[in-house]
Every structure is written in structure tokens, then in C-alpha cells.
C-alpha positions, 0 to 999 in steps of 0.5 A, a space after each residue: 297421132 295421140 299415144 298413151 303411156 302409163 307412168 307410176 299409176 298415172 296415165 299420160 296422154 300424149 297429144 302428139 308433136 304437131 299442132 294437134 288439131 281436132 281432125 276427126 281421126 285425131 279425136 277418135 284416137 283420143 277417145 279410144 285412149 280415154 277408153 283405155 284410161 277409164 277401163 283400167 282396173 286399178 287406180 288411174 289419173 290422167 295427165 294430158 300434154 303435147 310435145 314441142 311448140 303446141 299443146 293444141 292449136 284447136 280446130 282443124 280448119 284446113 280439114 273444114 275448108 275441104 268438108 264444109 258440108 260436115 260443119 255441124 256434125 264436126 262441131 258436135 263431135 268436137 263438143 262431145 270430146 270436150 264434154 267427155 274430158 269435163 266429166 271423165 271419171 278419173 282425176 285430170 290435169 292438162 300439162 300445157 307444154 305450149 301454144 293452146 288456142 281456141 278448142 285446144 285451150 278449151 280442152 285444157 279448160 275441160 280438165 280438172 287442173 291446169 299447169 303451164 309452162 312458164 317461159 313459152 307458149 300462149 293460152 288464147 281464145 282468139 274467136 273474137 279476132 278470127 270472127 268465130 262466135 263461141 257456140 253456146 256449149 263452148 261458152 258454157 264450158 269456159 264460163 263453168 270453169 273460169 271466174 266471170 272476170 277471167 271469162 271476159 278477159 279471155 273470151 272478149 279480147 283475143 289476148 294471148 296469155 303467157 304462163 305467168 299471166 295465165 296463172 295470175 288470171 286463174 286461167 291455169 292453176 300453176 306454172 313450171 319450167 319445161 323440165 319439171 312441167 310433166 313431173 309437177 302435173 303427175 304429182 298434182 293428180 297422183 294422190 287422187 288416182 284411187 277415187 271412186 270412178 262412178 262417184 267421181 263421174 257423178 259428181 262432175 256430171 252434176 257440177 257441170 250439168 249446164 255446160 254438158 247439156 249445152 255441149 250436147 245441143 246441136 
């Protein structure tokens, strides 16, 4: 399950060492840890990272297979988490340590910044190949954060992008080797940790109002 630690004024949200799929319990844990970050009385910034092979493999398809009657509430919960990360009132960066697929890639996109391991892992929106169209909210999120060319190249092809390719297409901002990934991510957001939270949260909510509204619509 996800864990939170603090390192030199930067909170590190460790998503876990498995596939880090969006099960209901996993999402509840992430929300609780985000509460801790937002409620912290001092300066704060957030780095989100996984362990090992995966950043996040997205939706909990096995859970859904056994809970088909809960599909719509489940999707609403996923979108609520994405909207929260998109507008979180502290600076955020996703340190993509491994595969980021589907909703896992959307979670990365919802951060302010993204840095990806250069030599391992894929960034991919596989929806076109697994016959799961993007919801209006998920499409709005991606299109709010990517250039039109990057959105077409990633959303309509199902292509798997390695770190360097993802950087060249502007899916991520930069790349780093495995040893330097977390340090580089923290250095990107640490200077921003003192930003006023109400102001920053309002700015993000205004910037991404269309996406937030779409993510909030069932």
C-alpha cells in the first residue's frame, strides 16, 4: 500500500512495490496521505514515485471483473483522485520509475511536472488497443496537459513511449537515470515548497476548470 515520508521539506508519496493499480482501498490510502501533505503547517511539495517495475498500471481490472455493478461509482472515484492531484495546492512532480499505463499515466499527467527514468519503463495510454474509450473527463485531463500533437500521438495509437521518447514528445519534462530519479524530482519542486496554498490551489483550479468539471461529471 502507499506510504508517505518527508525528506528535506519534500513529501515523497511512495505508491508501492506492486502494479499500484487503482483499487478502492489503494485510492483511499492515497487520499489520506494527500490530506497529510495538504494539512502540513510548513512549506510542502510532493514527489510521487513507485518502486521497482511499475509507477502505476492503472485501473484495477481484476477488482472490476468481480464488481461490475460498481463500475460507474468506481470510475467517479478514479476521476476524483485525478482531479484532486491536478489541483493539489502544493507543487507536485511524478517521478516515473517504471511503467505508467492508462490511469497510471493519467495520474502522472495530473502532476505539475513529470520526470521519467531514461532507461526502463513505458508511458502508455493503451485504451485504443484494449477497447476502453477515454471518458470525457480523462480525455479532458490529458488534453489540458499535453500539446494537441502529443495528445493525438499518445491517445490514438496506444504506443508505448520510453523515457527519452516521452521527453521528446513532451509527455514528460525530463529524464534521469534510476539512481538520480528521486533526487532530480525533489530538486525540481523543493524551491517551490513555500508557495501560498490557497493561491496556488485557486490558480490550478482556474487553469484546469474545464478538465475538473469534466472529471466531476458522471
